[in-house]
N, C-alpha and C positions, 0 to 999 in steps of 0.2 A: 779262937777262930774255928777250930774243928767242931767245937760244941755247937756254935751258931749254925754251921752248915748242916750238922746232924739234925738240929731242931727244925730248920727250914725244910729239909728233905722229908723228915717224918711228918710234918704238918701238911706238906704238899701231897704225900701219899695218902694220908688220912682223908683229905678233901676229895681227892680223885675217887677213892673208895666210896665216900659218902654220895658224891654226885652220880656214881655208876650203880649203886645198889638198886635192885629191882623193886618196884612197888606194883603189886597185882590187885586188880579190882575185879570181882566176880561179875559176869555178864548175866543178864536176865534172859528168860526164855523169849521174851519179845525182841531183845537185841539179837539173839541168835537167828530168829526168823527173818530179820531184815538184811542178812548178808547175801550179796549177789553170788559170790563164790562161797560154797560151803566152808565153814570154819575149819574142818578137818583138812582141806586142801590148801589153805592159805599158808604162805611162807614169809609173811611180813617180818621185818627185823627192825629193831630199835637202833638209835645212833651208836649204841655201845654193842650192837650185834646180838642183843637178846631176842629170842623168838617171842614175838609180840603176843600171840594167842597160845596159851598153854592150858592143858587140862590138869587141874590140881584137885586132889581129893574128889574126883568124879565130877567136878564142875569146871566149865570153861571160864578162863579169866583173861583179861587184857593186862599184860605185864609190860611196863616201860621202866626205864631208869628214872630215878627220882628227878634228875635234871630235865629229862624229856617231859615228864608229867608236869613239872612246874612251868616250863617254858612254852609247851605246845598243847596243854590240857590233855 
């Protein structure tokens, strides 16, 4: 019984981690021009509280959790 509970708990934690892991897509220069509020001033957050717009390796990216990207494009 304890083994089954351990397996279920482990599988649940794995799925939560998989759904929550961030997926980042680089933004083009054209995308950056179309922001009404400059990207540096945006404070948007994902459903798992990730900062949506992040600068990675000198390029702006839109980062969302895997679940958010799958469900809400």
